[in-house]
N, C-alpha and C positions, 0 to 999 in steps of 0.2 A: 884245434882244431871240431868245429864238429858232426858227430858221427849222427846217423840217418838213423831211419828206422828197420830199412834193407841191411841186413849180413854183407859186409864187401861196400857200400858204401859210402862218403864223408865229403861235408866244403870242406875243403886246402886251401886255406889263406894262405897264398905267393908276398900281393902286399896289399893293404890297410885294406884299399878302398875297394877290395872285396869284399869285403866286412858291411862296406854298406851295402852290396848286392842281396842281402838273403836278412830275414831277421833271427834270431843268435838259434831256439828252438826249431831251425830247420831241417828237415826229413826227407829222403826218396819216398817211396813209393815204390812195391814193383805192382803193378795195374794187371798187367795178365802175363804169362809164357804162355809157349809151342809154338811158337813158329819155330825156320829154320833159317832166317834172313830177312831181317825189319830192317825196312826203309817208311821213306817218301813219308811222314806223319801231313794233315790238313785237318784243320780246327775250321766245324763249321757251326756256326753262332748261331743259327736262325734254329736246330736241332740241336746244340748243348752233346753235338758228338765228334768222333774223328776219328780219322780213313785213314791206314798206313798198306803199303806192301808188305807181301811174307814174299819175294820174287821166290824163291825155288821152288814155292807152293801152289803160287801160280795163283795167289788168288789173294783178296783184299779185303782190308779186318774193320772192322768198325767195332768203336768202344761206346757205351755207353755213358756221359754226362751223367744221368738222371739218377741212373740205379749200377754202374758199375761195370757192366754187363757185355757181353764181346761174346758178338755174332760177323757171319762171311760178309763180308758187303757183295763182292764179287767176286766167281770163281767159272770158270778162269779168266785171270785177267792179263792175260800174254806178257805174262812178266814181268808185270806195272814194274817203276820204280820211284819216280820220284815222281812229288804229287803236291799241286797248288789248288787258289780256287781264283774264280775272276768276282770282280764288279760285281757279276749279275747272280756270285751263288754260285757256279757252274764248277766243279774238277774239271784239271787242264792236268793228263798223264801222263807221261814218259812211260813207253812198252817195248821192253826189249825184243820179245821176240817179232811185234806184229813191226818193228823200226819204224817207228812214228809217237807225234806227238798227237793227243784226242780231248774233245770234251765230251761231257757226260753232262748230255741236257737234261733239262729237268724229268720229261717223261722218263728217263730210261737212258735213250737210246746214244747213242756212239757217232762223234761227228769227227773226224779226219782234219786239226790242224796243220800238219805236215809229215811227208813221208820221205821229200824228197827235196835231192838239192842240187840243181843244172840238168833233173833228168837222173841222177843217180841216187839208188838208194839210198838215207840213212843208215849210220853205223848201230848205233840200239842209246838212242837218248834217255840221258840219267836225267838231270833234275831241271827247274821250270821253274818260271817268276813269269807274272804278271804285271808289266808297269801302270800309269794309272791314266797312259795313252790310250790305252786298251792292247798294246805290243806283246807280242807273247816273248819269251828270252830262254834256251833253253842247250844245256850242252850235250855231244857227242861222242864221249869217246866208244870206245870199241869192246864196254867190257860185254856184255849182251853177244857179242859174235865171236867172244874168244871159244868158248865150250856150249856148250847145250846145261850146262847146270843153273846157268842167268836167263836162260834166253835159246841161243837156237847157230850153233859151229857156220860161220860162212865168210868169206874172205870180205873186207871192205871194200866195197863200189867206190869208195872216195879216196882213198889210199891216206886220209888223214882223218883228224881231231877237230872240229872249230866246233865255235860257239854260234848260234844262229838268232836272229828278231823276223819273228813274223809279221806284217801290218797287219793292221785290223782293217785297213781299208781295202788294200788287192789282195790279203793271205801271201803275197811276195815272203822269200825265204832268200833272206839276204845271212850271208855269214859277216858277220861283226868283230870278229877275231880269229885270227890262224896262228901264231904261233905258240899253243898248248898244245903238252905229250899230252895230256888227257884229263882235258877241261871236267870238272864232276859240277862240287856244290855252285852255286850262285845267289846273291842275294844284292837290291837298291840299297844304299844309304835313303837312309829318311826323304832330304832333300832329292832322292833322285841325279844326284847331280855326279853318282859312284856309282860303277860295278863293281863287287867284289864277286872276283873269281874263282874256287880249289884251285888247285894240279896236281892229282894222286899219279903224276906218272913217273914215283918211285916205286909204286905198285907189282909190276914188270919190266921195267929198268933198274938196274944197279947206278947211283948215285944221283935218279932220274927224281921231279921237281916231288916235294912233300908243304908245298907253302899255297900261303891265299897273295892272290895279287890283289893290287886299289887299284882298276881302267879307268879313266876320267869318262864319263860320259857329254861328244859336243853340244854345241848348243843346236841341234837340228831335234835333239833328244831320239837320231835312229843311229848312230854311229860312236862308237869307241876311239878315244886319241892314245892320250899316255897313262903307260903302266906301270904301275912303279911294284915294288915285293914292300909287301905289308905287314907277314908275319910266317917264319917257321915253323913249321909244327914239332914243338921237343918227342912227342912216343906218339908212333904209325903215323897216317893218315889225318889232314884234314880230308873232310868229308862234306855232308853238311851242312849247317849251319843259316842264325838267323839273326837280326839289329833288336839292339832295347834303342828305346828313343832319346839313348845319353850316347848313343853309338859307341855301343859294347859289343861284340862276335860275339855270343854264345856256340864255340864250332864242337862238334864230335869229334876223336880222337880215340887212341890206344887204349888211356886208362881211363874213357869215361870226356867230360862236354870240360871245355877251356873257355875258359873266361879272355878275353882280350878288349884291353882298352882300345880311344879312337887312336891310339899311337901306336897300335902291334903288338906291347905288349902283355904276356901272358902273369895274369895279376888274382886268376884263381880255377882251381878243379872242382868237380862237382864225378868223385871216382865210380864209376860203375865195372860191376862184378863179371864185366861183359865187353867187349868188343862193341866202340856206337857208334853207330851209322848216322843219325840223323837229329835233330831239334825241330820243334814250331811251341810255337806259343799260342795258349788260348786258354779257356775260363771267359767271362764279360770283361773283364778288365782285362785281361792278355797279359795274367800275372801269372800265368802258370803253367814251366818249358816240361813240357813233350819230348821226350826222351825213347828215340828209339835201337834199344839191344841187339845184337845178333839174337837170341829169341826171346826177346818178352819186350812189354813196353811199361817204360816207368815215368812219373812225373816231380815233379819239386817246384814247390810254393815258392814264388821269390819275389822280391821287393825294388821291382823293376815289373818292367812291359814291354809290352813287345813290337816295333813299328805295324804298322793293320800294313 
């Protein structure tokens, strides 16, 4: 076990293969603290900065990689949660309070990507990814309408929690997965033949799901096929996660970040002294893992590269 710079952090080797993912003197750095519930980190390579959500404080924060400074990127943010970036470098955000998915244009204006399905308002979009064809895929659990802390209390108009796809040409919103209790984090495999989706139904339902499922993407690239259990979370819930180029999944969990090999086996952990919500890879070589803990932003350099 290697101990990091920050008290309460460490790299735990469960399988010796995990030792290949970081250097022996690796450490975890706390870059900033002062949030209520940090989520949705996204890296902007062109400006060398990171944006993430502080959901209850209704703001998005910005960490500058050139000098380490932190500032407010957007306030209010409509209680934004997950964020990602499209091929043009624009930020795509899930907003709890406004119950929509939006795109931030280069001039700072906001374009609504999706706010309804079959004429009914979405629940509270949670996490989002952009496929190479420009389509936008997002999860829509009901966390943002269960109370007023991370959104606004309301009834679900749809009556269920789905995973959706937004067509890049027609803007049509299609439900691609309807058998999840509370779909949460999601990420494509490097070849985009599979979509990994977390189900955090165990957060509010006794013995509910606390796993990641691996779902086949059909040959049309627009619909999903066979779904298999990929991994069960051994501590808390799998929330947000990302893949590296060797097919490992780096996922948030109750005791930090869990690293799963391509077979879904837990091979190691990065212990964080706070509940972790999400991660993303950044820096020029995508070898720095940024970690959003409850109140803080952390990072660790790894000997792997994240999937672009």
